[in-house]
C-alpha positions, 0 to 999 in steps of 0.5 A: 147436302146436294153439293156433298152428294154431287161430290161423292157421285163424282168421286166413287172411291170416296163413296166406296170408302164411306161404305167400307168403313160402315161395313168394317164396323158391322164386320167387327161385331163377333156375331157377324159372319162376314161371308154371309153379308148383304147390303140394303140401302135407301136413296143415297145409302143404296147408291153407296151399297151399289158402289161397294159391290162395284168395288168388289167387296164380296156382298151376297146381295145388294138391294136398293130402294129409290137408289142413284144408279149412275156411276162414272166407272160402269166397267167396275160392274164386273167386280160385283159378286152378289145379286143386285136388286133395285126398286125404282119409281117409273116417274122418279125425276131423280132417276130418269129413264136414261139412268135406268138404261145405263145401269141395265147396260152396265149390269149386262156388260158386267155379267151381273145377276140383277133385277130392276123393279120399276113401279108405274106412277111412283116417284122418289122416296116412295118408301118414306111415309113422310116423304110427301110432307117435304113439299118437294116435287117428285118426292112422294110416299107410295104405300103400294110400292113400299109394301110390295118392294119389301117382300122381294127384298126379304126373299132375296136376302133369305136366299143368299145369306 
């Protein structure tokens, strides 16, 4: 799995194509108003939603829970049309401080309306109740962060769609 994710991270067009294909399925539903779409993702799904936004797909908002933040094309942030909200654990070994700083600069340079919410003492996969059972260092459920992150996401989505 990690080899596949590493490959996708190095090839943002493939990542964006996967996300666009999923979005196309959603937009094909008759009840969906394509002008009022937000994307929400967890872990690599959040990475895909962020890459979709970077590609210029008109999403009203992009929300990510413990996302991969890095991109090899940070200049594409100027294509983001909606608001960006990312939730990250301060002690997440998969999203170290330098990745957070890079995405902050990327968002600033791109003129994006963005927020990065950082939870102290929280690691990766903090929203998944069974994460701690994986036995992988740095992968731990955190009920406080999981519960707290839900309301700002719901508020943002309600505001934009």
